[in-house]
C-alpha positions in Angstrom: 16.4 5.8 -29.4 15.3 7.7 -26.1 12.9 10.5 -27.1 13.7 12.2 -24.0 14.9 15.8 -24.7 17.5 18.1 -23.1 16.7 20.9 -21.2 16.1 24.2 -23.2 19.2 25.7 -20.9 21.3 22.5 -21.9 20.5 22.9 -25.5 21.4 26.8 -25.2 24.5 26.0 -23.7 25.8 23.4 -25.9 24.7 25.9 -28.9 26.8 28.7 -27.4 29.7 26.4 -27.0 29.7 25.1 -30.6 29.3 28.9 -31.9 32.3 30.1 -30.0 34.7 27.3 -31.2 33.4 26.8 -34.8 34.3 28.3 -38.3 31.4 30.4 -39.8 29.6 28.3 -42.2 29.5 30.9 -45.1 33.3 31.5 -44.8 33.9 27.7 -44.2 31.9 27.1 -47.6 34.5 29.6 -49.1 37.8 28.2 -48.1 40.1 26.4 -50.6 41.3 22.9 -50.1 42.9 20.3 -52.2 40.1 18.2 -54.2 38.8 17.9 -57.3 35.5 17.6 -56.3 33.6 19.7 -53.7 31.5 18.0 -51.5 29.8 18.4 -48.0 28.6 16.8 -45.1 26.7 17.4 -42.1 27.5 16.4 -38.7 24.4 16.4 -36.9 24.5 16.4 -33.0 21.9 16.2 -30.3 21.9 16.2 -26.5 20.1 14.0 -24.4 18.2 14.7 -21.2 21.5 13.8 -19.3 23.2 16.7 -21.0 25.4 14.4 -23.1 26.2 15.3 -26.7 25.6 12.4 -29.5 26.5 12.8 -33.2 24.9 10.8 -36.1 26.5 8.8 -38.5 25.6 6.5 -41.5 26.9 3.1 -41.9 27.2 2.8 -45.9 26.2 -0.1 -47.5 28.9 -2.7 -48.4 28.3 -2.5 -52.3 29.0 1.0 -52.7 31.1 1.7 -55.3 32.9 3.9 -53.0 33.5 4.2 -49.6 31.9 0.8 -49.0 30.8 0.0 -45.9 32.5 3.0 -44.0 31.2 5.0 -41.1 30.6 8.6 -42.2 28.5 11.7 -41.5 25.5 11.9 -44.2 26.9 13.9 -47.3 27.9 13.8 -50.6 28.9 16.0 -53.9 27.8 19.2 -54.6 25.1 19.5 -57.3 25.1 22.2 -59.8 21.7 23.1 -58.3 22.9 23.5 -54.9 23.4 27.6 -54.1 26.2 26.6 -51.8 27.7 23.7 -50.0 25.7 24.4 -47.0 22.8 23.7 -49.1 24.6 20.7 -50.0 24.9 19.2 -46.9 21.4 19.9 -45.5 20.1 17.9 -49.1 22.1 15.0 -48.4 21.2 14.3 -44.7 17.7 14.8 -46.1 18.3 11.9 -48.7 20.4 9.8 -46.8 18.8 9.7 -43.5 15.7 11.5 -43.9 16.6 14.3 -41.9 14.6 17.6 -43.2 16.6 20.9 -43.3 14.4 22.6 -41.4 14.9 20.3 -38.4 18.6 21.6 -38.3 19.9 24.4 -36.5 23.2 25.0 -38.3 25.5 26.5 -35.7 29.0 26.2 -37.6 31.3 24.4 -39.6 34.7 22.4 -39.4 37.9 22.9 -41.5 37.3 21.2 -44.9 39.4 18.2 -45.3 40.4 16.3 -48.6 39.8 12.3 -49.2 43.0 10.6 -50.3 41.3 7.8 -52.4 38.5 9.6 -54.0 39.8 13.3 -54.5 36.9 15.0 -52.8 37.2 18.3 -50.9 34.9 17.5 -47.9 33.2 20.6 -46.1 31.5 19.6 -42.9 28.7 21.9 -41.4 27.5 21.1 -37.6 24.0 21.2 -36.9 22.0 20.7 -33.8 18.9 18.6 -34.0 16.3 17.8 -31.5 16.5 13.9 -30.1 14.1 11.4 -31.1 14.2 11.6 -34.8 12.7 8.5 -36.9 15.3 8.1 -39.3 14.8 7.0 -42.9 17.7 5.5 -44.4 18.3 5.4 -47.9 17.8 2.0 -49.2 20.3 2.5 -52.1 23.0 4.1 -50.1 22.4 3.4 -46.1 22.8 0.3 -44.1 21.9 1.6 -40.9 22.1 5.1 -38.8 24.2 5.3 -35.6 23.7 7.5 -32.5 27.0 7.8 -30.7 27.4 9.6 -27.6 30.7 11.7 -27.8 32.0 10.1 -24.5 31.6 6.8 -25.9 33.8 8.1 -29.4 36.2 9.8 -27.2 37.0 6.7 -25.2 37.4 4.7 -28.5 40.0 7.3 -29.8 43.6 5.5 -30.6 45.7 4.9 -33.5 45.6 1.4 -35.5 47.2 -0.3 -38.5 45.4 -0.4 -41.5 45.6 -1.8 -45.2 44.9 0.7 -48.1 45.4 -0.8 -51.5 47.8 -3.4 -49.9 49.8 -1.1 -48.2 50.0 -0.8 -44.2 49.9 2.4 -42.6 48.9 3.6 -39.2 45.7 5.9 -38.8 43.8 8.2 -36.1 40.5 6.0 -35.6 37.8 5.8 -33.2 36.0 2.6 -32.3 32.6 2.4 -30.4 31.5 -1.2 -30.3 31.9 -3.0 -33.2 32.0 0.1 -35.5 35.3 1.6 -36.9 35.5 5.3 -37.6 38.3 6.3 -39.9 39.7 8.5 -42.7 38.3 11.6 -43.5 35.2 10.7 -40.8 37.8 10.6 -38.2 39.7 13.9 -39.1 36.4 15.6 -38.8 35.6 14.2 -35.6 38.9 15.1 -34.1 38.6 18.7 -35.3 35.2 18.8 -33.6 36.4 17.3 -30.4 39.6 19.1 -30.2 37.4 22.3 -30.6 34.8 21.2 -27.9 37.9 20.4 -25.4 39.7 23.5 -25.9 
């Protein structure tokens, strides 16, 4: 990726805008949502030199037991040692893509969402990062790291038929090139975009 960085003014503006529309991270971590297992994801965002906002995703390996081959934000289950779900999100991002917690400016949170198939309660936290990271994907979990512009994500928004356990259903999706985002990740993304568009 290009290491060209946004101007300090652009970065400050997106930070201000995000904080004005996002939930407070501590309050979001305390919300109740349906799900047996608490989990957290980090929604890493960066601003390029032209002022465009990009989000960082992972494509999970095809041989994973859960959510195989799906595109998601870095994240996972809360460990007993994690002080709270914000710590979980930052720890998982470091483990999955090599993003150090100190490189993340945690600016807010999104509405927690349940996963249907795996019964997780997923708490998304939004962090601003600098562009130009050299990702170190976890060999055991991550096939590749994707940096997608929000403009491209918005352009690929739609509803499409899907199959789950052999049953057809229609759901909100985002398609960028060959990459399909659906499920809990699509709901998290839709929440972020709705807040930014309001």
